[in-house]
N, C-alpha and C positions, 0 to 999 in steps of 0.2 A: 366775842369772848375769847376766841382763839388768837386774834391779833393782839389783844391786851396781854395774854399770857406770854406770847412771843416777845412783846415789848418789855415786859417785866424781866423775862429770862435774859434778854440781851443786856438790859441795864445792869442786872446782877453780875453778868459775866464781865462787863467793862469795869464794874466796881471791884470785883475780885482781881482783875488784871491791874488796876490802879494800886491796890493794896500790895500786891506782889512786887510791882515795879518800885513803889516807894520804899518798901522794906529792903529790897535787893540793892537799891541805890544807896541807902544809908549804910548798909553793911559794907558795900564796896568802898565808900568814902573812908571808912575806918579799917578796911582790910589791910592796909599797909602799916598799921600800928602793931601788928603781931607778926612774928617770924613765920614764913611759909612752912617751916619744918614742923609738922604736926597740924598745920592749919592750911593745907594747900587749897582746899575748896574755897575757903573764905578769901585767901590771897588771890585766887584766880578771878574773882569778881572785879578786882581793880582793872583788869585788862579789858573788860567790856563796859566800863563806865560811859564812854561816849555813846554806845548803843542804848544803855539804860536811860541816859539823859534824853536821847532822841525819842524813846518810847514815852517818857513823861511829857515831852513837848506835844507829841501827837495826842495823848490823852487830855492834855490841857485844852487843845483845840476842840476835841470832842465835847468836853464838858461846857466849853464856851458856846458851841453850836446848840447844845441841848439845854443851855441856860440852867445847869445844875450847879448853882453857886456854892453850895456847901461842899460838894465833891471837888469843885474847882480848887479849893484851898489845898488839897493834897499835892497835886503836881506843882502848884505855885510855891508851896513851902519846900518841896523836894528840890526844885530847880534853884531856889534861893540858897539852899545849903550847898549846892554844887558850884556856886560862883567862884570860891577860891580855887577849886580844881580847874575850872574853865580858864582861869587866869594863868595856869601853867601851859596852856595850849594856845591861847589867843589873848592879845592885849589890844585894847581899843585905842590906845594913844597913838599919835603919829610922831615920827621922828622930827626933831627940830632941825632946821637947816643950819649947817655949820657946826653941829654939836660934836661931830667926830674930830673937829680941828682942835678941841680942847686938849690940854696937856694931860697925859696919863700913860699907863702901861697898856699896850695893845697885845692881847693874847689870843691865840687861835688853837683849836683842837680839831684834829682831822684823822679819821681812820682811813688810810689810803689804800687798804686792801692789797698790799704788796705791790702797788703800782701796776696791778693786773699782770705782774711778772713780765712786763714789757722790757725788752732788752736794749732798745735804742737810747733810753734815758729821756725821751721826749716828755713823758708824763711828769716825771720828777722835776724836770726843768720848767715845765709850764706851771706846776704848782708853786715852785719857787718864785716864778714871775708874778703869780697872783699874790703871794705873801708880800713881795716888794710893793706891789700896787696898793695893797691894803695897809702898808706900813706897819706890819706886824713886828713886835719886839720879842715875843716868846712864842714858839711854835711847839705844840705837843702832838706827836704822831703815834698812832697805834697801827699795828700790822704794817710796820715799816720794813723796808729792805734797803740796805746800803749799797747793794750791787745792781748796776744796770749794765749788762753786757760785760765789757772789760773795764768799766769805770766805777768809781765810788761816788755815790751821791754826796757824801760828806765833803768831798774835795770841792765840789762846785757850790755847796750851800755855805761853806765857811767864809766866802767872800762877803756875804750879806749877814750871816749869823756866825760871828767868830768864835762863839762858845757853844759847846755841845756836851750833853750828858747822855750816856747810854745805859738803859736798864737791861732787861732780857733782850735778845737779838732783835725783836720786832718792836721795841719801845725806845723812843728817843725824845729828848727835849733840846731844841735849838734856841739860842738866846743871843740877843745883841748886847746884853749886859753880862758882866762876869758871873760865872757860876762858882760859888765858894766851896760847896760840897754837895754830894748827891748820893743816893743809895737806891737799891732796887728792893721791891717787895714781891716775893714769890708766893704763889698759892699752891697748896697741895693738890695732887692728882689732876693737874690741868696745865696747859701751856699758857694760859692767861696770866697776867701779872700787872704790877703797878710800879711806879718809881716816884721819887721826889728830887727836887733840886732847890737849894737855897741860892737865890739870885740877888745880887747887889745892884739895886736900881738907884744910882746917884746917891749912895749913902744909906738908902732904906732897903733892908733885906726882907724878902718875902719867900715863903716856901711854896713852890708850885708842885702839885701832885698831878701826875699823868697816869690815868687808870684805864685798864681794859678788863672788864669783868666777863664772866662766863657767857658764852653764846647760848641761844635757845635750842639749837639742834634741829629745828623744824625743817629748814631748807634741806639739810642733809638727809633727813628721814624721807622727805618727798622725792629727793633725787634717787635714793636707793630703791624706793617703791617703784619709781618710774622705770629704772633699769630692770627690775624683776618682771614688771609687766611686759616690757619689751621682749623679754626672754620667755614669754608665755607662762610665767608662774602665776598661780592664783593669789592675788593680793586683794583681799576683801577690804571694803571701805572701813569696816569696824576694826580690822587689824591696823590699818594705817592711822585711824583716829586714836586708837590705844597707844600706838607708838609715839604719835605727836604729843598726846597728853603726858605720857611717861617722860619724854624728853624735856618738855616744858617744865614739868614738876621738878625733875632732877636739876635742870638749869636754874630754877628759882632757888632751890636749896643751896646750890653752889654759890650763886650770887649773894644770897643772904649772908653766908659765912664770910665771903670775901669783903662785903660791905662792912661787916663788923670789924674786920682787921683794919680796913682803911680808917674807919671812925676812931679806932684806938690810936692809930699812928698819927692822925692829924691833931689829936688832943695833946700829943707829946711835943708838938712844935712850939718853940719859943718865938717864932716869927709869925706874922699874919699869914694866913693860908689862902691860896687860890687852888681850888680843886676842879679838875676838868678831865674829860675823857669820854670814852664809849662805855656807858653803864649797861647797855643791852637790856634796859628796863624802862618802864613808862613812869610818868609822874604819878605820885601818890602811892606807889608800890612800897614795899618794905625797904627795898634797896634805895629808892629815892629818898625816903624819909630818914633812913639811917645815915646815908652819905651827907644829906643836907644838915641834919642836926639843927644847931642854932646859926647856921650860915645863911647867906642870902642867895636865892636863885636869881642869877643875873637877868634872865629873860623877864621874870615878873617885875624886876626893879626898873629896867630901862629898855625892854624889848618892845616890838611893835608888830601888830598883825598876827598872822598864823605862823606857828613855829613847828616844823617837823624836820627831822634830820636824817631819816632813813628814806632812801629813794625807792621808787617802785610803787606797787599796789599798797604795801603796808606803810602808809604815810604817817609814821609815828615819830615821836620825839624820844630819842634814846641817847643823844650826845648832849653834854651839859657843861656849863661853867658856873661854879659857885665861888663865893668869896666870903671872908670874914666880915662881920658887921662893922668892924673898924674901918674898912675900906668902902669906897663909894663907886658904883657903876655909872658910866657915862653913856655908852652905847652897847647894844647887843643885837646881833643879827647873824644870819647864815647866808652863804653864797651857793648858788646852784651849779657848782662844778660837777662834771659828769664823769670824773675819772675813777670813782669808787661807788660802792653801794651806800655810802654815807655822804652827807654834805658837810663841809667845814663850818665850824661855828666861831664867830669872832666876838670879842668883848674888849672894850677899853675901860680901864679902871683907874680912878684917881686914888693915888696912894696917900 
């Protein structure tokens, strides 16, 4: 009798866990439909979607082993609802051989982290060499620095990219095609910004947006906590966690406001739009959905395999290239360059 009671209790606990996992996953899938301003808890669920999906997979295995077919329907239905989200992280298609040889505009976005403030110019030159090798036509850089020691990077880049548009000091668009006009987009209360450039590609004009949205502030919080601990200050884990949550919440709100500004700006363009940059946010978040709008996520259209653009332990996708539905993607991929905490993202687009 005791074993039966324990069995029923465990079954009930797994069922409760399944219901919680299913509800949390569905709420997370739609968490990006509302602004995090006033809905921060719901918006935060988007960031743990991979974990929620993994929990549902484990519960699916459990119900399979226990042969509880009715309960099995819950994780199956939940995972099925997550297929579009999974497609923003992984594409099962394989790249066709020679597809990158097709005619089109090759665009790249790369947060270069100020070239690690390296003074010899080696990193900037090696990145330029990679862009040559990849036959990039338009290069959008965030956290850019034009100075390497006593040299200007723009002087060496102009041989391959004869046209250049500068936004705020750390934002630049290099192009092999003429830039007709450009403008910067400044955000209040932050050093982050965006810019756009109208580029004439053999008679067809496109507007390219280069965007760098608010950072999370988590790494800075951990760094400050580490310094205080090294000085024997009492930094409790709860205080650090509260600081991390506070920084992330504030960052979400800043990015939400900045995404709204970019969405308004892109709607005013008379030319087809290509939108790229470092969004500092994950797929299905409010920022992702707002920036995407009715545009096409290049990775979902023509990417392959696993896509993550932030290096290190947080292997997440926060750098993107979107385009108007009037355009067509040919290839989309990232390159594992190690000069920054980001990877560069490349896309070829048929105009």
